[in-house]
N, CA, C and O atoms as a GROMACS GRO file, in nm:
protein
  248
    1MET      N    1  -2.456   2.284  -3.621
    1MET     CA    2  -2.431   2.296  -3.762
    1MET      C    3  -2.587   2.340  -3.804
    1MET      O    4  -2.680   2.291  -3.740
    2LYS      N    5  -2.609   2.418  -3.892
    2LYS     CA    6  -2.732   2.508  -3.952
    2LYS      C    7  -2.781   2.408  -4.066
    2LYS      O    8  -2.712   2.431  -4.165
    3LYS      N    9  -2.852   2.329  -4.085
    3LYS     CA   10  -2.866   2.267  -4.225
    3LYS      C   11  -2.923   2.411  -4.310
    3LYS      O   12  -2.988   2.497  -4.250
    4ALA      N   13  -2.900   2.419  -4.408
    4ALA     CA   14  -2.950   2.497  -4.511
    4ALA      C   15  -3.099   2.481  -4.554
    4ALA      O   16  -3.159   2.376  -4.534
    5GLU      N   17  -3.154   2.588  -4.613
    5GLU     CA   18  -3.325   2.586  -4.661
    5GLU      C   19  -3.291   2.630  -4.800
    5GLU      O   20  -3.199   2.704  -4.834
    6VAL      N   21  -3.380   2.571  -4.874
    6VAL     CA   22  -3.431   2.632  -5.033
    6VAL      C   23  -3.389   2.782  -5.034
    6VAL      O   24  -3.449   2.857  -4.958
    7GLY      N   25  -3.298   2.829  -5.109
    7GLY     CA   26  -3.328   2.962  -5.115
    7GLY      C   27  -3.196   3.021  -5.084
    7GLY      O   28  -3.143   3.114  -5.143
    8ASN      N   29  -3.137   2.937  -4.953
    8ASN     CA   30  -2.997   3.034  -4.872
    8ASN      C   31  -2.898   3.013  -4.961
    8ASN      O   32  -2.904   2.927  -5.049
    9ILE      N   33  -2.795   3.094  -4.940
    9ILE     CA   34  -2.660   3.101  -5.009
    9ILE      C   35  -2.551   3.023  -4.913
    9ILE      O   36  -2.547   3.041  -4.792
   10ILE      N   37  -2.471   2.943  -4.975
   10ILE     CA   38  -2.409   2.855  -4.886
   10ILE      C   39  -2.274   2.843  -4.942
   10ILE      O   40  -2.270   2.825  -5.064
   11GLU      N   41  -2.151   2.848  -4.874
   11GLU     CA   42  -1.980   2.850  -4.951
   11GLU      C   43  -1.927   2.674  -4.877
   11GLU      O   44  -1.940   2.632  -4.762
   12PHE      N   45  -1.881   2.625  -4.969
   12PHE     CA   46  -1.819   2.544  -4.975
   12PHE      C   47  -1.667   2.526  -5.058
   12PHE      O   48  -1.611   2.612  -5.127
   13ARG      N   49  -1.622   2.392  -5.027
   13ARG     CA   50  -1.469   2.402  -5.093
   13ARG      C   51  -1.412   2.490  -5.137
   13ARG      O   52  -1.468   2.531  -5.239
   14ASP      N   53  -1.311   2.551  -5.107
   14ASP     CA   54  -1.265   2.656  -5.101
   14ASP      C   55  -1.322   2.776  -5.180
   14ASP      O   56  -1.296   2.801  -5.298
   15GLY      N   57  -1.378   2.827  -5.123
   15GLY     CA   58  -1.488   2.941  -5.151
   15GLY      C   59  -1.577   2.932  -5.264
   15GLY      O   60  -1.596   3.037  -5.327
   16LEU      N   61  -1.640   2.820  -5.304
   16LEU     CA   62  -1.716   2.835  -5.379
   16LEU      C   63  -1.882   2.870  -5.310
   16LEU      O   64  -1.927   2.824  -5.204
   17GLN      N   65  -1.953   2.966  -5.410
   17GLN     CA   66  -2.087   2.944  -5.296
   17GLN      C   67  -2.199   2.913  -5.441
   17GLN      O   68  -2.182   2.898  -5.562
   18GLY      N   69  -2.305   2.913  -5.358
   18GLY     CA   70  -2.426   2.886  -5.468
   18GLY      C   71  -2.531   2.928  -5.348
   18GLY      O   72  -2.521   2.960  -5.230
   19VAL      N   73  -2.663   2.904  -5.466
   19VAL     CA   74  -2.801   2.901  -5.371
   19VAL      C   75  -2.874   2.749  -5.396
   19VAL      O   76  -2.904   2.692  -5.501
   20VAL      N   77  -2.887   2.710  -5.263
   20VAL     CA   78  -2.983   2.562  -5.270
   20VAL      C   79  -3.083   2.587  -5.344
   20VAL      O   80  -3.135   2.697  -5.360
   21GLU      N   81  -3.127   2.449  -5.411
   21GLU     CA   82  -3.234   2.427  -5.484
   21GLU      C   83  -3.298   2.349  -5.457
   21GLU      O   84  -3.409   2.343  -5.510
   22LYS      N   85  -3.254   2.245  -5.352
   22LYS     CA   86  -3.306   2.143  -5.294
   22LYS      C   87  -3.259   2.071  -5.186
   22LYS      O   88  -3.164   2.002  -5.223
   23VAL      N   89  -3.285   2.057  -5.066
   23VAL     CA   90  -3.246   2.019  -4.983
   23VAL      C   91  -3.312   1.813  -4.944
   23VAL      O   92  -3.428   1.776  -4.928
   24ASN      N   93  -3.193   1.735  -4.942
   24ASN     CA   94  -3.215   1.614  -4.949
   24ASN      C   95  -3.189   1.621  -4.778
   24ASN      O   96  -3.163   1.712  -4.700
   25GLU      N   97  -3.221   1.413  -4.761
   25GLU     CA   98  -3.168   1.411  -4.639
   25GLU      C   99  -3.028   1.462  -4.581
   25GLU      O  100  -3.012   1.540  -4.487
   26ASN      N  101  -2.924   1.396  -4.662
   26ASN     CA  102  -2.816   1.389  -4.626
   26ASN      C  103  -2.713   1.510  -4.727
   26ASN      O  104  -2.592   1.509  -4.710
   27SER      N  105  -2.758   1.583  -4.801
   27SER     CA  106  -2.702   1.660  -4.912
   27SER      C  107  -2.798   1.795  -4.935
   27SER      O  108  -2.897   1.791  -4.862
   28VAL      N  109  -2.793   1.927  -5.028
   28VAL     CA  110  -2.809   1.984  -5.084
   28VAL      C  111  -2.786   1.968  -5.238
   28VAL      O  112  -2.695   1.898  -5.283
   29ILE      N  113  -2.865   2.032  -5.306
   29ILE     CA  114  -2.840   2.050  -5.475
   29ILE      C  115  -2.850   2.198  -5.478
   29ILE      O  116  -2.950   2.263  -5.449
   30VAL      N  117  -2.744   2.239  -5.514
   30VAL     CA  118  -2.670   2.432  -5.535
   30VAL      C  119  -2.650   2.456  -5.644
   30VAL      O  120  -2.582   2.384  -5.716
   31ASP      N  121  -2.725   2.601  -5.693
   31ASP     CA  122  -2.698   2.617  -5.845
   31ASP      C  123  -2.593   2.731  -5.836
   31ASP      O  124  -2.607   2.840  -5.779
   32LEU      N  125  -2.463   2.677  -5.916
   32LEU     CA  126  -2.372   2.756  -5.862
   32LEU      C  127  -2.335   2.898  -5.935
   32LEU      O  128  -2.234   2.967  -5.919
   33THR      N  129  -2.461   2.924  -6.030
   33THR     CA  130  -2.449   3.024  -6.133
   33THR      C  131  -2.462   3.113  -6.051
   33THR      O  132  -2.438   3.200  -6.134
   34TYR      N  133  -2.483   3.184  -5.935
   34TYR     CA  134  -2.502   3.257  -5.850
   34TYR      C  135  -2.363   3.353  -5.863
   34TYR      O  136  -2.362   3.474  -5.884
   35MET      N  137  -2.229   3.251  -5.842
   35MET     CA  138  -2.161   3.330  -5.856
   35MET      C  139  -2.122   3.415  -5.982
   35MET      O  140  -2.167   3.383  -6.092
   36ASP      N  141  -2.025   3.543  -5.964
   36ASP     CA  142  -1.988   3.655  -6.073
   36ASP      C  143  -1.883   3.556  -6.184
   36ASP      O  144  -1.922   3.558  -6.301
   37ASN      N  145  -1.785   3.492  -6.161
   37ASN     CA  146  -1.685   3.433  -6.214
   37ASN      C  147  -1.749   3.260  -6.231
   37ASN      O  148  -1.671   3.169  -6.258
   38TYR      N  149  -1.881   3.239  -6.214
   38TYR     CA  150  -1.895   3.120  -6.273
   38TYR      C  151  -1.860   3.077  -6.400
   38TYR      O  152  -1.831   2.958  -6.412
   39ARG      N  153  -1.855   3.153  -6.501
   39ARG     CA  154  -1.827   3.092  -6.649
   39ARG      C  155  -1.691   3.074  -6.658
   39ARG      O  156  -1.644   3.000  -6.744
   40ASP      N  157  -1.598   3.157  -6.551
   40ASP     CA  158  -1.501   3.206  -6.607
   40ASP      C  159  -1.403   3.019  -6.495
   40ASP      O  160  -1.291   2.975  -6.520
   41LEU      N  161  -1.513   2.957  -6.378
   41LEU     CA  162  -1.451   2.815  -6.321
   41LEU      C  163  -1.470   2.712  -6.407
   41LEU      O  164  -1.422   2.608  -6.364
   42GLU      N  165  -1.523   2.703  -6.517
   42GLU     CA  166  -1.586   2.620  -6.623
   42GLU      C  167  -1.656   2.488  -6.522
   42GLU      O  168  -1.611   2.374  -6.531
   43LEU      N  169  -1.764   2.522  -6.431
   43LEU     CA  170  -1.814   2.450  -6.354
   43LEU      C  171  -1.928   2.397  -6.412
   43LEU      O  172  -1.989   2.469  -6.492
   44GLU      N  173  -1.969   2.288  -6.388
   44GLU     CA  174  -2.099   2.223  -6.406
   44GLU      C  175  -2.221   2.343  -6.344
   44GLU      O  176  -2.195   2.404  -6.240
   45GLN      N  177  -2.301   2.359  -6.390
   45GLN     CA  178  -2.455   2.444  -6.348
   45GLN      C  179  -2.467   2.433  -6.191
   45GLN      O  180  -2.448   2.515  -6.101
   46ARG      N  181  -2.507   2.296  -6.191
   46ARG     CA  182  -2.551   2.240  -6.048
   46ARG      C  183  -2.455   2.130  -5.997
   46ARG      O  184  -2.395   2.053  -6.072
   47THR      N  185  -2.442   2.132  -5.826
   47THR     CA  186  -2.365   2.005  -5.766
   47THR      C  187  -2.416   1.987  -5.663
   47THR      O  188  -2.496   2.074  -5.628
   48VAL      N  189  -2.396   1.872  -5.575
   48VAL     CA  190  -2.437   1.827  -5.477
   48VAL      C  191  -2.349   1.837  -5.357
   48VAL      O  192  -2.249   1.768  -5.375
   49VAL      N  193  -2.348   1.915  -5.207
   49VAL     CA  194  -2.274   1.922  -5.135
   49VAL      C  195  -2.350   1.848  -5.013
   49VAL      O  196  -2.473   1.854  -5.018
   50ASN      N  197  -2.302   1.789  -4.920
   50ASN     CA  198  -2.330   1.715  -4.824
   50ASN      C  199  -2.337   1.851  -4.679
   50ASN      O  200  -2.286   1.957  -4.643
   51HIS      N  201  -2.412   1.777  -4.650
   51HIS     CA  202  -2.430   1.912  -4.512
   51HIS      C  203  -2.335   1.962  -4.423
   51HIS      O  204  -2.323   2.075  -4.375
   52LYS      N  205  -2.240   1.813  -4.403
   52LYS     CA  206  -2.090   1.878  -4.302
   52LYS      C  207  -1.995   1.950  -4.391
   52LYS      O  208  -1.891   1.984  -4.335
   53ASN      N  209  -2.009   1.986  -4.541
   53ASN     CA  210  -1.899   2.076  -4.610
   53ASN      C  211  -1.963   2.132  -4.662
   53ASN      O  212  -1.946   2.123  -4.784
   54TYR      N  213  -2.076   2.224  -4.619
   54TYR     CA  214  -2.101   2.371  -4.660
   54TYR      C  215  -2.100   2.474  -4.496
   54TYR      O  216  -2.072   2.436  -4.383
   55LYS      N  217  -2.140   2.604  -4.540
   55LYS     CA  218  -2.175   2.713  -4.398
   55LYS      C  219  -2.286   2.725  -4.478
   55LYS      O  220  -2.294   2.653  -4.577
   56VAL      N  221  -2.401   2.830  -4.444
   56VAL     CA  222  -2.489   2.923  -4.470
   56VAL      C  223  -2.425   3.075  -4.441
   56VAL      O  224  -2.394   3.135  -4.338
   57ILE      N  225  -2.423   3.098  -4.545
   57ILE     CA  226  -2.357   3.242  -4.531
   57ILE      C  227  -2.493   3.356  -4.561
   57ILE      O  228  -2.484   3.466  -4.506
   58LYS      N  229  -2.571   3.337  -4.616
   58LYS     CA  230  -2.661   3.396  -4.604
   58LYS      C  231  -2.825   3.363  -4.629
   58LYS      O  232  -2.857   3.323  -4.741
   59GLU      N  233  -2.917   3.378  -4.538
   59GLU     CA  234  -3.032   3.334  -4.545
   59GLU      C  235  -3.133   3.354  -4.654
   59GLU      O  236  -3.110   3.454  -4.722
   60SER      N  237  -3.222   3.297  -4.684
   60SER     CA  238  -3.371   3.291  -4.765
   60SER      C  239  -3.423   3.425  -4.716
   60SER      O  240  -3.418   3.465  -4.600
   61ILE      N  241  -3.477   3.490  -4.823
   61ILE     CA  242  -3.521   3.617  -4.790
   61ILE      C  243  -3.702   3.571  -4.805
   61ILE      O  244  -3.794   3.645  -4.770
   62LEU      N  245  -3.715   3.468  -4.850
   62LEU     CA  246  -3.840   3.390  -4.886
   62LEU      C  247  -3.956   3.364  -4.778
   62LEU      O  248  -4.057   3.300  -4.811
   0.00000   0.00000   0.00000
């Protein structure tokens, strides 16, 4: 499993996607406003996802 880096787009829990803002030892903090339907889903702006529970779908271009 590849750990995400800041700026990567990840997918987790039933297709939710977000941009990694911070990488911690066991998890990442993800900005969910990346998704087009973010407002429709009525989610918090950020969430924490364990490294075991996501996959990197797009590498950061930074």
